Residue frames as qw, qx, qy, qz and C-alpha x, y, z in Angstrom:
[[0.467, 0.037, 0.723, 0.507, 251.49, 263.99, -103.53],
 [0.293, 0.729, 0.589, 0.188, 248.42, 265.54, -105.20],
 [0.070, -0.963, -0.035, 0.257, 249.55, 269.07, -104.24],
 [0.403, -0.525, 0.527, 0.533, 253.03, 268.43, -105.57],
 [0.463, 0.312, 0.721, 0.410, 251.65, 267.07, -108.83],
 [0.174, 0.895, 0.410, 0.031, 249.51, 270.24, -109.28],
 [0.188, -0.913, 0.154, 0.327, 252.26, 272.69, -108.34],
 [0.458, -0.404, 0.640, 0.466, 254.87, 270.87, -110.41],
 [0.578, 0.547, -0.162, -0.584, 252.64, 270.82, -113.49],
 [0.230, -0.228, 0.926, 0.196, 253.40, 267.15, -113.99],
 [0.710, 0.201, -0.256, -0.625, 251.45, 265.05, -116.42],
 [0.711, -0.097, 0.686, -0.121, 250.48, 261.42, -116.44],
 [0.334, 0.420, -0.667, -0.517, 251.57, 259.46, -119.47],
 [0.809, 0.039, 0.489, -0.323, 249.56, 256.44, -120.57],
 [0.304, -0.211, 0.819, 0.438, 250.65, 253.66, -122.89],
 [0.644, 0.478, -0.007, -0.597, 248.96, 253.70, -126.26],
 [0.573, -0.061, 0.800, 0.165, 248.66, 250.41, -128.11],
 [0.333, 0.336, -0.548, -0.690, 248.50, 249.81, -131.85],
 [0.577, 0.139, 0.740, -0.316, 245.49, 247.53, -132.39],
 [0.322, 0.214, -0.642, -0.662, 244.66, 245.68, -135.66],
 [0.587, 0.175, 0.655, -0.442, 241.27, 244.03, -135.80],
 [0.189, 0.092, -0.787, -0.580, 240.18, 241.70, -138.67],
 [0.407, 0.286, 0.683, -0.535, 236.42, 241.29, -138.79],
 [0.284, 0.441, 0.779, 0.343, 233.68, 240.35, -141.21],
 [0.015, 0.290, 0.248, 0.924, 232.00, 243.25, -142.98],
 [0.456, -0.601, -0.537, -0.378, 228.71, 242.71, -141.19],
 [0.633, -0.596, -0.358, 0.340, 230.36, 243.25, -137.74],
 [0.503, 0.233, -0.060, 0.830, 232.57, 246.21, -138.65],
 [0.181, -0.652, -0.101, -0.729, 230.10, 248.95, -137.55],
 [0.765, -0.608, -0.184, -0.106, 229.59, 247.25, -134.15],
 [0.790, -0.149, -0.131, 0.580, 233.36, 246.89, -133.67],
 [0.276, 0.442, 0.030, 0.853, 233.90, 250.54, -134.61],
 [0.452, -0.704, -0.179, -0.518, 231.13, 251.62, -132.14],
 [0.828, -0.511, -0.172, 0.154, 232.74, 249.63, -129.35],
 [0.659, 0.111, -0.063, 0.741, 236.19, 251.12, -130.16],
 [0.020, 0.647, 0.076, 0.758, 234.82, 254.65, -130.00],
 [0.659, -0.696, -0.145, -0.246, 233.70, 253.96, -126.39],
 [0.867, -0.294, -0.035, 0.401, 237.33, 253.00, -125.60],
 [0.108, -0.912, 0.158, 0.364, 238.83, 256.44, -126.49],
 [0.747, 0.005, 0.475, 0.465, 240.43, 255.11, -129.59],
 [0.196, 0.701, -0.290, -0.621, 241.93, 256.95, -132.62],
 [0.846, 0.361, 0.388, 0.052, 241.04, 255.09, -135.85],
 [0.256, -0.578, 0.489, 0.601, 243.99, 255.15, -138.15],
 [0.286, 0.271, -0.678, -0.620, 242.73, 253.14, -141.05],
 [0.729, 0.172, 0.559, -0.355, 239.84, 250.95, -142.19],
 [0.216, 0.465, -0.696, -0.502, 240.74, 248.72, -145.10],
 [0.923, 0.125, 0.089, -0.353, 239.45, 245.66, -146.90],
 [0.047, -0.475, 0.872, 0.107, 241.43, 242.42, -146.96],
 [0.030, -0.168, -0.974, -0.148, 239.71, 239.57, -148.86],
 [0.310, -0.577, -0.597, -0.462, 236.16, 239.72, -147.66],
 [0.535, -0.598, -0.466, 0.373, 237.00, 241.20, -144.28],
 [0.005, 0.942, -0.046, 0.333, 237.50, 244.66, -142.84],
 [0.697, -0.082, -0.347, 0.622, 240.82, 245.50, -141.19],
 [0.214, -0.939, -0.108, -0.246, 240.63, 248.23, -138.62],
 [0.633, 0.066, -0.338, 0.693, 243.86, 249.81, -137.26],
 [0.301, -0.869, -0.157, -0.359, 243.52, 252.03, -134.29],
 [0.284, 0.316, -0.590, 0.687, 245.45, 253.50, -131.37],
 [0.649, -0.589, -0.369, -0.309, 243.89, 252.58, -128.03],
 [0.191, -0.667, 0.553, -0.461, 244.96, 253.35, -124.48],
 [0.355, 0.136, -0.915, 0.138, 246.08, 250.15, -122.71],
 [0.207, 0.059, 0.691, -0.690, 243.73, 250.77, -119.80],
 [0.635, 0.270, 0.064, -0.721, 240.74, 250.63, -122.17],
 [0.581, 0.293, -0.692, -0.314, 241.75, 247.24, -123.60],
 [0.189, -0.157, 0.877, -0.412, 241.06, 245.30, -120.41],
 [0.518, 0.313, 0.717, -0.345, 238.43, 242.68, -121.32],
 [0.390, 0.531, -0.311, -0.685, 238.55, 243.56, -125.03],
 [0.122, 0.154, -0.940, -0.279, 238.99, 239.97, -126.15],
 [0.138, 0.350, 0.878, -0.297, 235.74, 238.98, -124.45],
 [0.297, 0.620, 0.206, -0.696, 233.96, 242.00, -125.74],
 [0.288, 0.462, -0.575, -0.611, 235.10, 241.48, -129.34],
 [0.037, -0.010, -0.992, -0.116, 234.17, 237.85, -129.20],
 [0.218, 0.494, 0.707, -0.457, 230.72, 238.76, -127.92],
 [0.309, 0.633, -0.032, -0.709, 230.13, 241.46, -130.54],
 [0.403, 0.499, -0.590, -0.490, 231.26, 239.34, -133.50],
 [0.953, -0.049, 0.096, -0.284, 230.12, 235.86, -132.32],
 [0.751, -0.380, 0.475, 0.255, 233.76, 234.80, -132.25],
 [0.742, 0.530, 0.319, 0.258, 234.40, 235.74, -135.90],
 [0.229, 0.934, -0.169, 0.216, 237.14, 238.29, -135.42],
 [0.822, -0.185, -0.179, 0.509, 240.74, 238.44, -134.44],
 [0.019, 0.979, -0.085, 0.183, 242.95, 241.20, -133.15],
 [0.766, 0.004, -0.251, 0.592, 246.60, 241.90, -132.35],
 [0.271, -0.960, -0.043, -0.049, 248.00, 244.45, -129.96],
 [0.742, 0.072, -0.145, 0.650, 251.47, 245.97, -129.74],
 [0.313, -0.723, -0.181, 0.589, 252.89, 248.93, -127.92],
 [0.456, 0.745, 0.241, 0.424, 253.03, 252.11, -129.98],
 [0.266, 0.441, -0.221, 0.829, 253.90, 255.11, -127.78],
 [0.245, -0.464, -0.629, 0.573, 253.11, 257.10, -124.65],
 [0.006, -0.582, -0.332, -0.742, 250.68, 260.00, -124.70],
 [0.059, -0.090, 0.474, -0.874, 249.70, 262.59, -122.10],
 [0.039, -0.476, -0.871, 0.114, 246.45, 261.61, -120.45],
 [0.112, -0.615, -0.343, -0.702, 243.51, 263.98, -121.02],
 [0.108, -0.370, 0.436, -0.813, 242.75, 266.20, -118.00],
 [0.732, -0.257, 0.032, -0.631, 239.41, 264.65, -117.15],
 [0.936, -0.003, -0.351, -0.009, 240.75, 261.12, -117.24],
 [0.400, 0.380, -0.540, 0.636, 243.90, 262.24, -115.30],
 [0.335, -0.391, 0.366, -0.776, 241.78, 263.54, -112.47],
 [0.899, -0.150, -0.079, -0.404, 239.67, 260.38, -112.37],
 [0.824, 0.190, -0.471, 0.252, 242.86, 258.23, -112.30],
 [0.155, 0.404, -0.524, 0.734, 244.45, 260.28, -109.50],
 [0.581, -0.340, 0.225, -0.704, 241.23, 260.03, -107.49],
 [0.944, -0.029, -0.263, -0.198, 240.96, 256.27, -108.04],
 [0.701, 0.276, -0.512, 0.414, 244.56, 255.72, -107.00],
 [0.135, 0.294, -0.494, 0.807, 244.78, 258.10, -104.04],
 [0.243, -0.486, -0.821, 0.175, 241.19, 257.84, -102.88],
 [0.063, -0.759, -0.364, 0.536, 240.65, 261.62, -102.81]]
């Protein structure tokens, strides 16, 4: 399978989610730092009332456990919504790691 994928020049597509996070101003830098570790693409940071609204594209695989992480970072003072946005070709380094994890070699 691995040989066929390399010879066929196939790519792995991963689902990208549109994430909107509403957080207090004091937690926004911590939330942005956490998102950067999750391979996100920040689309917009805006202010709504006294809160920051962060809109980003994040790979679905990097959102596992995000609710717990966000709750921990912001002491439970943030909310977020997630919806499917599009598929994107996985970066080569992450593609190789994924293939190795799935196939075992």
